[in-house]
C-alpha positions, -999 to +999 in steps of 0.1 A: +086+130-172+095+133-133+135+136-128+157+134-096+195+144-093+220+119-094+229+135-056+190+128-049+189+094-062+219+081-040+205+097-010+171+079-013+192+044-022+216+048+009+178+050+027+167+018+013+139+035-006+136+007-041+121+018-072+083+010-077+078+006-042+039+010-031+038+041-008+015+027+019+026-007+038-004-020+062-002-041+086-039-057+099-035-085+123-061-115+130-080-093+157-087-062+135-097-081+104-126-092+087-121-124+079-101-128+114-069-139+092-041-113+097-029-096+061-005-068+049-024-045+026+000-023+002-012+010-010+004+027-045-010+067-037-017+084-073-039+115-079-071+111-093-065+131-123-033+128-150-019+101-128+000+073-145+014+038-128+052+031-137+062-005-149+081-007-123+051+002-097+028-025-115+060-054-111+060-048-075+021-047-076+018-080-096+046-098-072+033-089-041-005-098-053+014-139-054+021-136-019+001-152+007-028-129+025-010-097+011-033-076-016-015-043-032-034-020-051-034+010-065-060+038-051-062+071-069-072+097-044-074+089-005-114+079-007-105+049-027-075+039-007-098+042+025-127+021+009-100-003+001-086-001+036-123-008+049-128-037+034-102-059+053-108-045+087-136-044+114-157-013+120-139+006+154-172+000+170-170-043+165-135-043+179-134-052+218-104-033+234-077-047+261-085-025+289 
């Protein structure tokens, strides 16, 4: 089990860290979204092997998925996370740059 010193826990709390909150937050504006609707993605990153999702993380994932235009997921490895994000964003060739 992972343990943290009391001093480290106090520093984390002072910095605003919250137990179980997903690691990555992505805001997808409507002009970059595949479906044309803005959304927010939360990604909890895990190693491919020998990783477990804590009860706090499961609670956050469930709670976030109840919010409209929000998708939260646990992804094992970078490839799974990239695939998850790519399901929501337009491919770069289809983007229109403002300049």
